[in-house]
C-alpha positions as CSV (number, residue, x, y, z in Angstrom):
1,M,-52.2,-87.0,-85.0
2,G,-50.7,-83.5,-84.3
3,I,-51.6,-80.1,-85.4
4,G,-48.9,-80.1,-88.0
5,T,-50.0,-83.4,-89.5
6,S,-53.6,-82.2,-89.7
7,I,-52.6,-79.0,-91.5
8,F,-50.5,-81.0,-93.9
9,L,-53.4,-83.3,-94.7
10,I,-55.7,-80.3,-95.3
11,A,-53.1,-78.6,-97.6
12,V,-52.4,-81.8,-99.6
13,G,-56.2,-82.4,-99.9
14,A,-56.8,-78.9,-101.1
15,I,-54.0,-79.2,-103.7
16,L,-55.5,-82.5,-105.0
17,T,-59.0,-81.1,-105.1
18,F,-58.6,-77.6,-106.4
19,A,-55.2,-77.3,-108.1
20,L,-54.8,-80.6,-110.1
21,D,-56.9,-81.5,-113.0
22,A,-55.7,-85.1,-113.7
23,S,-57.1,-88.6,-113.3
24,I,-54.9,-91.6,-112.5
25,G,-56.2,-95.0,-113.6
26,G,-59.8,-94.6,-112.4
27,V,-58.9,-92.8,-109.2
28,N,-60.7,-89.5,-108.8
29,L,-58.2,-87.1,-107.2
30,D,-61.0,-84.8,-106.2
31,V,-62.5,-87.4,-104.0
32,V,-59.1,-88.3,-102.6
33,G,-58.5,-84.6,-101.9
34,W,-61.8,-84.2,-100.1
35,I,-61.1,-87.3,-98.0
36,L,-57.7,-86.0,-97.0
37,M,-59.2,-82.6,-96.1
38,A,-61.9,-84.3,-94.0
39,A,-59.3,-86.4,-92.2
40,G,-57.2,-83.3,-91.5
41,V,-60.1,-81.4,-90.1
42,L,-61.1,-84.3,-88.0
43,G,-57.5,-84.7,-86.7
44,L,-57.3,-81.0,-86.0
45,I,-60.6,-81.1,-83.9
46,M,-59.4,-84.2,-82.0
47,T,-56.0,-82.7,-81.3
48,T,-57.6,-79.5,-80.1
49,L,-60.0,-81.4,-77.8
50,V,-57.1,-83.6,-76.3
51,W,-54.8,-80.6,-75.8
52,G,-57.7,-78.5,-74.4
53,R,-58.5,-81.2,-71.9
54,R,-54.9,-81.5,-70.8
55,R,-54.7,-77.8,-70.0
56,E,-57.8,-77.9,-67.9
57,V,-56.5,-80.5,-65.5
58,V,-54.6,-79.0,-62.6
59,T,-53.1,-81.1,-59.9
60,T,-51.8,-79.6,-56.7
61,A,-49.7,-81.6,-54.3
62,E,-49.0,-80.7,-50.8
63,P,-45.4,-79.9,-50.1
64,V,-43.4,-82.8,-48.8
65,E,-41.7,-82.4,-45.5
66,Y,-38.2,-83.8,-45.3
67,R,-36.5,-84.6,-42.0
68,R,-32.9,-85.3,-41.5
69,V,-32.1,-88.2,-39.2
70,E,-28.6,-88.6,-37.8
71,E,-27.2,-91.6,-36.0
72,R,-24.3,-91.1,-33.6
73,R,-22.0,-94.0,-33.0
74,D,-19.7,-92.3,-30.5
75,V,-22.3,-92.5,-27.7
76,T,-23.0,-95.9,-26.1
77,P,-26.6,-96.7,-25.9
78,P,-28.2,-96.8,-22.4
79,L,-28.7,-100.3,-20.9
């Protein structure tokens, strides 16, 4: 889950919890909104931890040395 998805879940949950005053067939939209907001906050925390850990890891590689090898075919090899 990315940052955008987490913020979207928080926003939809807040709309369901605070802005709507309706009930649909025994489903409490306030509870659904709180669950969506909690999932969004949890996703935001998890995404932050994962991205924070990625930025801390620094790998350094030693430079690779390349050598050019040429083969001459106009010279006869020694016997």
